[in-house]
N, C-alpha and C positions, 0 to 999 in steps of 0.2 A: 447759611442763614441767618441773620445777625436782624433782633429786633429790640427797636427803643421804646420803652415807655416815660411819659413825666409826667406828674400830677403837682397839682398846688395846694397846698393847704397854708391856711392862714399864709405869712409871710415864709415858708419854707419849699422850695421847691425840690422833689424826689425826683432824681433819673435813673433810670432800669437798666441797663444795655445786656441782652444777654445772643451768647452765638451759640454754636454746636460745631465749635472747631476742635483742633487736637487736645485744647486745654493749655495748661501751663504746668511743668512737672514742678518746678520751684517758686512759689509766689513771691517770699520775701526777695529771693536774686534780682527775679524781674523785676521787684520796683527800686531797684539801686540805680542809681543816674546813672545813665550810658550804656545801662547795659543790653544788649541787643545779642540775640540769637543769628543774627545774619549779618556776620560784621563788614562783608565782602559788599554788600550794599551800602547805598548811600541810607543810613540810617541813622538817629540822631540818641534812640536808646531815651528818650526824656519824656515818652509817653504817660507814665502814672507818675512821674515829676509834674509836670503841667496839669493834669488833672487835680494830684493833688495839692497845688499851689492856686488853683481858682476855688475849690470849692471847699467845705468845711469839714467835710469826713468822704474818702473813698472805703468801698469797701468792697474787698475781691474773693470771689469764690469760684475755685476752679476744679476739674477732674478731669485728668487727663484722658482722651479719648472720646470725652463726652460733651467739652464745651464751657465756657467760660462767664459768669455773671458778672458786673460791675456794679454797685449801688452807691449812688453819690448822693449828696444834700447839698443842699446853700440855703442860709437865710437873707433874704435881701427884704433892701428898706422899702418901707411904704412911703409914697410919694407925702412929701412937709416934714420926714425926718431928717432932713438934713441930705439923703441920698439923691444921684442924680439917673 
């Protein structure tokens, strides 16, 4: 089961994604570019790298056997502040 929550406060979006999967044994290793637990499959191992490049912050909380929670935040510009 995967649950996604998103909230907007002023000009900052907060996204929380939680699963009840097997969890991540070594979060630091999993966050390395090109790391994958299934090298025999067509996987690039860039999931965390992509999330980190688009977000202002990414927090990963995981417990083996219980699941993983990702908390991401991104400040977005208001209309008229030079953003598109």
